[in-house]
KOLGU-293980 format. One record per residue (C-alpha): residue in one letter; x, z, y. Coordinates in steps of 0.001 Angstrom, whole numbers, plus 500000, padded with zeros to 6 digits. Layout:
AXZY;...
This chain:
X873497905974684626;X876248905754687275;X877733909008685986;X877741907694682423;X879366904383683358;X882028906043685506;X882811908584682808;X883229905890680175;X885642903926682369;X887720907032683069;X887886908002679403;X888801904505678309;X891613904435680832;X892919907851679845;X892934907181676116;X893942903481676290;X891711902717673338;X891944899522671361;X889064898209669282;X888997899357665678;X886690898469662854;X884575901464661869;X882625901950658656;X879401899992658798;X876411902182659606;X873868899555660566;X872425899271657062;X869038899804655558;X868027903429655031;X868188903173651237;X871720901776651320;X873359904877652797;X875593906921650529;X874343910489650259;X876276912994652351;X877985915636650213;X880055917609652635;X881510920826653952;X882050922261657397;X885525923114658663;X884205926171660448;X886388928876661958;X889063926388662999;X888475925260666588;X885619927708667267;X886412931249666170;X883848933295664263;X884917936854663412;X883198936849660010;X885000933694658829;X888483934870659796;X888214938642660277;X892005938968660269;X892109937476663774;X889844940259665088;X891015943156662932;X893003944856665712;X889736945625667534;X887704946592664459;X887871950331665106;X887663950138668884;X884237951533669859;X882019948911671486;X884791946360671585;X884557943810674366;X886272941289672080;X883444939605670181;X884057935829670359;X886653933226671344;X885972933634675075;X886662937386675024;X889482936957672485;X891444934782674906;X890314936742677954;X891690939961676461;X894934938533675084;X895719936354678083;X896321932649677850;X899955932801676737;X899351935129673783;X896071933457672900;X897878930103672848;X900564931485670552;X898096932979668103;X895710930040668020;X898475927460667689;X899487929307664531;X895862929470663382;X895161925762664020;X898267924860662087;X897415926943659032;X893633927276658573;X893157923642657491;X896002921834655743;X896296918530653957;X896129920418650668;X892647921631651631;X891486918075652280;X892989916916648989;X891274919765647152;X887931918942648733;X888346915296647763;X889017916380644175;X885738918301644351;X883937915043645202;X883286915977648837;X882812912775650831;X882132914169654326;X883588916855656563;X881908918160659692;X884343919486662278;X882994921946664877;X884815921955668205;X884086923429671627;X883888921766675030;X886931923753676142;X889129921642673857;X887807918394675339;X886690918842678954;X887937922317679864;X887098924325682949;X890383925770684263;X888531928904685344;X887579929737681754;X889854931961679627;X889950929405676789;X893147927584675923;X893717923991674867;X895869922073672402;X893292921550669666;X893141917747669793;X896484916996668063;X895444919275665193;X892063917553665082;X893699914146664970;X895898914997662018;X892797916080660084;X891190912735660924;X894235910972659493;X894091913062656324;X890365912375656001;X891049908664656214;X893792908914653618;X891387910604651187;X888517908244652047;X886391910973653556;X883941910562656415;X883933912827659455;X881210914126661743;X882574915461665026;X880333918327666098;X880169919660669676;X879663923237668563;X879960925037671882;X878935923982675391;X879411925660678789;X877183928676679272;X876273928739675541;X873351926836674076;X872222929703671852;X873993932947672750;X875707933101669354;X879414933812668969;X879700930422667267;X879050928782670634;X882266930316671926;X880558932982674022;X878098935563672724;X875345936760675019;X872903935061677350;X871925931408677099;X873060929837680368;X873823926252679376;X871053924304681121;X870998926442684255;X873838924447685791;X874004920683686217;X877789921022686153;X877621922539682678;X875421919710681457;X877835917124682864;X880804918867681286;X878977918729677950;X878544914981678353;X882205914609679302;X883104916407676075;X880980913994674070;X882664911109675855;X886044912390674706;X884764912719671141;X883467909133671320;X886892907904672414;X888492909788669524;X885926908277667172;X886984904802668259;X890584905609667415;X889927906962663932;X887760904958661513;X887128908082659437;X884760909297662166;X881277907991661431;X879088910282663540;X879091912624666539;X876757915596666885;X875356915945670402;X875308919748670327;X875071922364667597;X872004924579667347;X870489924522670830;X868045927411670830;X864486926386671662;X863745929988672760;X866368929725675513;X866379926016676335;X863081924177676905;X862290921579674288;X861884918906676974;X865364919689678308;X866878919395674847;X865226916005674330;X866407914827677740;X869972915871676953;X869816914203673542;X868787910929675147;X871621911098677685;X874088912052674948;X872943909196672743;X873303906637675528;X876767907895676437;X878095908044672881;X876759904599671969;X878168903070675169;X881661904249674223;X881511904155670410;X878651901833669449;X879360901963665725;X879038905719665209;X875775907457664418;X874495910258666648;X873413913548665084;X870704915747666596;X870069919327665517;X866386920255665186;X866738923135667710;X865191925477665105;X861837923762665583;X859317923347662780;X859258920081660807;X856031919164662613;X858087918824665821;X861047916887664432;X859595913540665515;X859774914695669142;X863446915610668807;X864489912140667620;X862458909450669435;X862065906252667419;X863920904187669989;X867135906135669304;X868160904052666328;X871112904953664110;X870344908642664560;X870515911529662104;X868423914694662219;X870295917853661244;X868502920999660069;X870250924253659118;X868765926344656330;X869795929922655634;X868013932615653648;X869525935680655319;X868797935964659041;X865187937150659002;X863694940022657049;X860942938109655268;X863500935761653719;X865760938647652686;X862743940089650876;X862305937006648687;X862665937384644935;X865186935187643106;X862401932832642061;X861081932699645631;X864534931786646969;X864588928837644581;X861058927814645537;X861876927986649252;X864929925764648781;X862855923175646956;X860075923307649558;X862637922830652328;X863959919817650456;X860510918268650309;X860122918674654088;X863480916971654564;X862511914204652172;X859299913462654026;X861024913100657399;X863920911196655850;X861605908215655375;X861501907957659180;X864948909167660277;X867951910040658133;X867821913805657699;X870513916126656411;X870922919836655892;X874054920261657974;X874561923950657219;X873600926190654297;X875261928706651996;X874641930576648757;X874131933918650470;X870906935801649780;X871983938822651869;X873575939150655307;X876265941449653917;X879281939335654869;X881321941522657205;X880462940755660842;X878161937869659885;X875674939085662488;X878389939533665098;X881613941461665508;X881189945176664685;X877551944637663703;X876188945653660326;X873608944057658053;X869838944001657780;X870243944206654015;X871501947801654037;X869731948918657227;X872802948977659475;X871657946185661816;X868268945800663554;X866304947306660655;X865653951032660402;X865966951044656639;X867393948792653898;X865434945723652833;X864859947397649460;X865286951079648689;X868412950404646661;X869912947705648908;X873581948129649689;X876363945714650541;X879030946954648151;X880489944006646247;X877855941575647499;X880443939191648963;X883017939441646181;X882518937015643302;X884704939163641077;X882119941946641445;X879149939754640494;X877563940399637140;X877154937494634687;X873434937548635479;X874058937227639218;X876587934452638670;X874050932516636640;X871399932992639301;X873640931974642213;X874685928905640212;X871020928016639856;X870473928673643572;X873310926264644298;X871816923566642107;X868384924056643696;X869772923545647192;X871917920555646283;X868973918900644582;X866609919787647426;X868723918467650276;X869421915254648399;X865711914558648739;X866908913625652212;X870239912069653139;X872416914887651856;X874025918186652720;X877014919883654362;X877901923363653099;X878969926133655464;X881869926774654988;X884792925045653265;X886448928452652914;X886371931980654318;X888758934905654173;X886365937376652533;X882768936053652404;X882606934473648951;X878992933251649050;X880055931077651990;X883342929813650487;X882785926370648951;X886210925945647386;X886146929365645733;X882581928803644532;X883670925578642854;X886830927111641409;X884838929955639860;X882251927616638348;X879353928625640605;X879017925221642280;X879258922321639809;X881935919678640208;X880871916988640862;X878012918394642976;X875448915687642279;X872122917177643286;X870062914436641682;X871432915432638269;X869797918894638424;X866189919695637593;X865604923035639318;X863138921598641821;X861104919890639138;X859780923251638027;
């Protein structure tokens, strides 16, 4: 508790925060507006599959050591990494993107950001300068009456070993008390920012902590500390907890009842395990609807959202499984043979190559997921845009008529089948 109090005092002094009125969140469950959102992924936490152009120079280098943001900056050096990422931060998300999303009836944006932007370790290869770019997005969001969830997407040592944590490889996060404290410091900075910008309505404690690498009890302990810290600095924001990939039967443990004004976040993809890749089109729809019913049941206890999903039914997006890695779908990653005898990735991520039949099916898959996740408190699509992976590109999916505009899940009847 002493650490938390001291941290809050330091942050308040550094940021010189004045009190602001934030959107009211202390309302009855049924009064909340459904979340219909997108993630601004690939901005402050690099993922090679979202912006392959940033990693293209190493594409043909055998066994490249550049696989994530850590190694990207380590290889380039801080000066060159700073130059390249300053350009990226200034161009990947613009006000025109926020205006477009608003015209598509998106009411929420989730912004992933790493600890290195907030409470950096000077010994790390990462560079800083993200916060001014973050703040201008928060202003734009306010101007277009959009809500923001600030998401601590990467923590020291990595909470899951994925490249989207900043560093691909082993899960080391909870093996150092210093790393845990730096994570809390990062959340403290996000809470201070939340107090400065009324568009921020929630903070996510950490994205996708992996229960196979971090004990469940440790995750719960961290969530409680994170909740207490965030609420002590920014009492009017909600706190979001990812389900740590645990089954719905364990969700109640992740969000204790005494942590009021909390949101449970579950991420639902159909492409990262073989048995889901083997689903028929009808089975994909049925799974989406079943997932929605699970969300709906828990939503009666704690607000529950699907904070990440896409329209992909294959893992064919280039480098989706990691830089220079192939796909399970065509047998070039982990599997010894394709999922089906005729499975190949040609044209799978290019809407222009989709047949009318596939377009109709993916449109139905979209409607099923939107309807399903609105059985809970809503949804946040991953991602707002991509360079080449069309099944993950919300704006392109809307512009090509795949995702309806407005995306009102309750108006569809796919899950009533």
